[in-house]
FIRO-803238 format. One record per residue (C-alpha): residue number from 1; residue in one letter; x, y, z. Coordinates in nm, 2 decimals, padded with zeros to 4 digits. Each point is the difference from the previous one (the first is absolute). Layout:
N
<r nr="NUM" rest="a" u="X" v="Y" w="Z"/>
...
END
This chain:
156
<r nr="1" rest="m" u="09.92" v="13.81" w="10.94"/>
<r nr="2" rest="a" u="00.20" v="-00.08" w="00.28"/>
<r nr="3" rest="f" u="-00.16" v="-00.11" w="00.32"/>
<r nr="4" rest="d" u="00.16" v="00.05" w="00.36"/>
<r nr="5" rest="r" u="-00.07" v="-00.16" w="00.32"/>
<r nr="6" rest="i" u="-00.31" v="00.16" w="00.10"/>
<r nr="7" rest="d" u="-00.15" v="-00.04" w="-00.42"/>
<r nr="8" rest="r" u="00.09" v="-00.39" w="00.09"/>
<r nr="9" rest="q" u="-00.19" v="-00.03" w="00.33"/>
<r nr="10" rest="i" u="-00.30" v="00.17" w="-00.16"/>
<r nr="11" rest="l" u="00.00" v="-00.25" w="-00.28"/>
<r nr="12" rest="a" u="00.03" v="-00.31" w="00.19"/>
<r nr="13" rest="l" u="-00.27" v="00.15" w="00.27"/>
<r nr="14" rest="l" u="-00.25" v="00.07" w="-00.25"/>
<r nr="15" rest="q" u="00.06" v="-00.30" w="-00.20"/>
<r nr="16" rest="e" u="-00.09" v="-00.19" w="00.30"/>
<r nr="17" rest="d" u="-00.31" v="00.23" w="00.09"/>
<r nr="18" rest="g" u="-00.10" v="00.20" w="-00.27"/>
<r nr="19" rest="r" u="-00.31" v="00.11" w="00.29"/>
<r nr="20" rest="m" u="00.27" v="00.15" w="00.23"/>
<r nr="21" rest="t" u="-00.07" v="00.38" w="00.07"/>
<r nr="22" rest="n" u="00.24" v="00.25" w="-00.09"/>
<r nr="23" rest="v" u="00.04" v="00.08" w="00.38"/>
<r nr="24" rest="e" u="00.08" v="-00.33" w="00.11"/>
<r nr="25" rest="l" u="00.25" v="-00.03" w="-00.31"/>
<r nr="26" rest="a" u="00.17" v="00.32" w="00.10"/>
<r nr="27" rest="e" u="00.01" v="-00.15" w="00.36"/>
<r nr="28" rest="r" u="00.17" v="-00.33" w="-00.13"/>
<r nr="29" rest="v" u="00.25" v="00.19" w="-00.20"/>
<r nr="30" rest="g" u="00.10" v="00.23" w="00.24"/>
<r nr="31" rest="l" u="-00.14" v="00.36" w="-00.20"/>
<r nr="32" rest="t" u="-00.28" v="00.21" w="00.08"/>
<r nr="33" rest="a" u="-00.34" v="-00.05" w="-00.21"/>
<r nr="34" rest="p" u="00.02" v="00.31" w="-00.30"/>
<r nr="35" rest="p" u="00.38" v="-00.12" w="-00.12"/>
<r nr="36" rest="c" u="-00.12" v="-00.36" w="00.01"/>
<r nr="37" rest="l" u="-00.28" v="00.07" w="-00.20"/>
<r nr="38" rest="r" u="00.22" v="00.20" w="-00.27"/>
<r nr="39" rest="r" u="00.24" v="-00.33" w="00.01"/>
<r nr="40" rest="v" u="-00.29" v="-00.20" w="-00.08"/>
<r nr="41" rest="r" u="-00.14" v="00.25" w="-00.29"/>
<r nr="42" rest="a" u="00.36" v="00.03" w="-00.14"/>
<r nr="43" rest="l" u="00.01" v="-00.41" w="00.00"/>
<r nr="44" rest="e" u="-00.34" v="-00.05" w="-00.19"/>
<r nr="45" rest="e" u="00.11" v="00.30" w="-00.23"/>
<r nr="46" rest="a" u="00.32" v="-00.17" w="-00.09"/>
<r nr="47" rest="g" u="-00.17" v="-00.35" w="-00.06"/>
<r nr="48" rest="a" u="00.13" v="-00.18" w="00.29"/>
<r nr="49" rest="i" u="-00.35" v="-00.03" w="00.16"/>
<r nr="50" rest="r" u="-00.22" v="-00.12" w="-00.29"/>
<r nr="51" rest="g" u="-00.36" v="-00.04" w="00.19"/>
<r nr="52" rest="y" u="-00.13" v="-00.15" w="00.32"/>
<r nr="53" rest="h" u="-00.16" v="-00.30" w="00.02"/>
<r nr="54" rest="a" u="-00.21" v="-00.20" w="00.24"/>
<r nr="55" rest="a" u="00.11" v="-00.38" w="00.01"/>
<r nr="56" rest="l" u="-00.29" v="-00.23" w="-00.04"/>
<r nr="57" rest="d" u="-00.07" v="-00.36" w="00.09"/>
<r nr="58" rest="p" u="-00.06" v="-00.16" w="-00.32"/>
<r nr="59" rest="r" u="-00.17" v="-00.29" w="00.13"/>
<r nr="60" rest="l" u="-00.25" v="00.19" w="00.21"/>
<r nr="61" rest="l" u="-00.10" v="00.18" w="-00.34"/>
<r nr="62" rest="g" u="-00.04" v="-00.34" w="-00.14"/>
<r nr="63" rest="f" u="00.31" v="-00.03" w="-00.20"/>
<r nr="64" rest="t" u="00.09" v="-00.35" w="00.12"/>
<r nr="65" rest="i" u="00.28" v="-00.08" w="-00.25"/>
<r nr="66" rest="t" u="00.32" v="00.17" w="-00.10"/>
<r nr="67" rest="v" u="00.21" v="-00.15" w="-00.36"/>
<r nr="68" rest="f" u="00.30" v="00.09" w="-00.15"/>
<r nr="69" rest="a" u="00.04" v="-00.04" w="-00.34"/>
<r nr="70" rest="l" u="00.28" v="-00.01" w="-00.23"/>
<r nr="71" rest="v" u="-00.06" v="00.15" w="-00.36"/>
<r nr="72" rest="s" u="00.18" v="-00.03" w="-00.28"/>
<r nr="73" rest="l" u="-00.05" v="00.21" w="-00.36"/>
<r nr="74" rest="k" u="00.02" v="-00.11" w="-00.34"/>
<r nr="75" rest="s" u="00.19" v="00.29" w="-00.06"/>
<r nr="76" rest="q" u="00.20" v="00.25" w="00.22"/>
<r nr="77" rest="a" u="-00.02" v="00.29" w="-00.21"/>
<r nr="78" rest="g" u="-00.05" v="00.34" w="00.18"/>
<r nr="79" rest="s" u="-00.35" v="00.05" w="-00.14"/>
<r nr="80" rest="d" u="-00.10" v="-00.36" w="00.10"/>
<r nr="81" rest="l" u="00.14" v="00.03" w="00.31"/>
<r nr="82" rest="a" u="-00.21" v="00.35" w="00.07"/>
<r nr="83" rest="a" u="-00.31" v="-00.17" w="-00.17"/>
<r nr="84" rest="f" u="-00.01" v="-00.27" w="00.27"/>
<r nr="85" rest="e" u="00.07" v="00.25" w="00.29"/>
<r nr="86" rest="e" u="-00.27" v="00.20" w="-00.11"/>
<r nr="87" rest="h" u="-00.23" v="-00.30" w="-00.04"/>
<r nr="88" rest="i" u="00.08" v="-00.13" w="00.37"/>
<r nr="89" rest="a" u="-00.07" v="00.32" w="00.12"/>
<r nr="90" rest="t" u="-00.41" v="-00.06" w="-00.08"/>
<r nr="91" rest="i" u="00.04" v="-00.31" w="00.21"/>
<r nr="92" rest="p" u="-00.12" v="00.10" w="00.35"/>
<r nr="93" rest="e" u="00.14" v="-00.37" w="00.12"/>
<r nr="94" rest="v" u="00.32" v="00.10" w="-00.12"/>
<r nr="95" rest="r" u="00.18" v="00.16" w="00.34"/>
<r nr="96" rest="e" u="00.34" v="00.04" w="-00.12"/>
<r nr="97" rest="c" u="00.18" v="-00.07" w="-00.33"/>
<r nr="98" rest="h" u="00.38" v="-00.02" w="-00.03"/>
<r nr="99" rest="m" u="00.22" v="-00.02" w="-00.32"/>
<r nr="100" rest="l" u="00.25" v="-00.26" w="00.02"/>
<r nr="101" rest="n" u="00.32" v="-00.05" w="-00.12"/>
<r nr="102" rest="g" u="00.06" v="-00.34" w="-00.14"/>
<r nr="103" rest="e" u="-00.20" v="-00.28" w="-00.12"/>
<r nr="104" rest="i" u="-00.31" v="00.11" w="00.14"/>
<r nr="105" rest="d" u="-00.13" v="00.35" w="-00.13"/>
<r nr="106" rest="f" u="-00.24" v="00.11" w="00.31"/>
<r nr="107" rest="i" u="-00.10" v="-00.13" w="00.33"/>
<r nr="108" rest="l" u="-00.35" v="00.09" w="00.15"/>
<r nr="109" rest="k" u="-00.17" v="-00.01" w="00.32"/>
<r nr="110" rest="i" u="-00.37" v="-00.08" w="-00.05"/>
<r nr="111" rest="v" u="-00.28" v="00.00" w="00.28"/>
<r nr="112" rest="a" u="-00.31" v="-00.18" w="-00.07"/>
<r nr="113" rest="a" u="-00.29" v="-00.12" w="00.23"/>
<r nr="114" rest="d" u="00.05" v="-00.33" w="-00.09"/>
<r nr="115" rest="l" u="00.14" v="-00.28" w="-00.24"/>
<r nr="116" rest="e" u="-00.30" v="00.05" w="-00.22"/>
<r nr="117" rest="s" u="00.02" v="00.35" w="-00.06"/>
<r nr="118" rest="f" u="00.36" v="-00.02" w="-00.05"/>
<r nr="119" rest="q" u="-00.03" v="-00.24" w="-00.26"/>
<r nr="120" rest="s" u="-00.27" v="00.24" w="-00.16"/>
<r nr="121" rest="m" u="00.25" v="00.32" w="00.01"/>
<r nr="122" rest="l" u="00.27" v="-00.26" w="-00.13"/>
<r nr="123" rest="t" u="-00.16" v="-00.13" w="-00.32"/>
<r nr="124" rest="t" u="-00.19" v="00.30" w="-00.07"/>
<r nr="125" rest="q" u="00.25" v="00.31" w="00.06"/>
<r nr="126" rest="l" u="00.33" v="-00.15" w="00.04"/>
<r nr="127" rest="i" u="00.09" v="-00.26" w="-00.24"/>
<r nr="128" rest="t" u="-00.21" v="00.16" w="-00.25"/>
<r nr="129" rest="a" u="00.21" v="00.34" w="00.01"/>
<r nr="130" rest="p" u="00.20" v="00.08" w="-00.31"/>
<r nr="131" rest="n" u="00.34" v="-00.12" w="-00.03"/>
<r nr="132" rest="v" u="-00.05" v="-00.27" w="00.29"/>
<r nr="133" rest="a" u="00.24" v="-00.32" w="-00.06"/>
<r nr="134" rest="s" u="-00.08" v="-00.20" w="00.30"/>
<r nr="135" rest="v" u="-00.11" v="00.07" w="00.36"/>
<r nr="136" rest="k" u="00.12" v="-00.19" w="00.33"/>
<r nr="137" rest="t" u="-00.18" v="00.04" w="00.29"/>
<r nr="138" rest="s" u="00.02" v="-00.11" w="00.38"/>
<r nr="139" rest="p" u="-00.23" v="00.06" w="00.26"/>
<r nr="140" rest="t" u="00.12" v="00.12" w="00.33"/>
<r nr="141" rest="v" u="-00.03" v="-00.25" w="00.30"/>
<r nr="142" rest="r" u="00.10" v="00.25" w="00.27"/>
<r nr="143" rest="t" u="00.18" v="00.32" w="00.05"/>
<r nr="144" rest="s" u="00.27" v="00.03" w="00.23"/>
<r nr="145" rest="k" u="00.12" v="00.35" w="-00.08"/>
<r nr="146" rest="a" u="-00.16" v="00.29" w="-00.15"/>
<r nr="147" rest="l" u="00.13" v="00.33" w="00.07"/>
<r nr="148" rest="p" u="-00.14" v="00.31" w="-00.20"/>
<r nr="149" rest="g" u="00.29" v="00.25" w="-00.10"/>
<r nr="150" rest="i" u="00.38" v="-00.02" w="00.04"/>
<r nr="151" rest="p" u="00.25" v="-00.01" w="00.29"/>
<r nr="152" rest="v" u="00.09" v="00.35" w="00.11"/>
<r nr="153" rest="s" u="00.33" v="00.03" w="00.21"/>
<r nr="154" rest="a" u="00.02" v="00.31" w="00.22"/>
<r nr="155" rest="g" u="00.37" v="00.04" w="-00.12"/>
<r nr="156" rest="e" u="00.07" v="00.26" w="-00.26"/>
END
């Protein structure tokens, strides 16, 4: 799907504030409400907009630790990679899982209430997962930038 300047503006504005009303969105991109809504629906149907989410504060909800884990597997056969990804999908504390190219097979972003709960999840669900050769973890000290989504330019 080709995205014109208005589509890109819509995407950027909704990524910034998914609760924006269609009327406000239409005003901001220079359209009336009906054609703006048609564009939003077309962007949703095309898969450019995959969903709408609330940005939650992990600390206020009791998740005080964020850890990145570098996981190496014993085998990189397709079925072993898929089995690992399926296992990881069952662990709610794992918020992101990215397969990498190189020495490390996966990097995971994990949240936990505290160090004890993280250690428990690590030893009972991650290290013991089938085909895991090693896990190296690094707790974050602070996060200075965490922007959701992607940079969307208004250009074509």
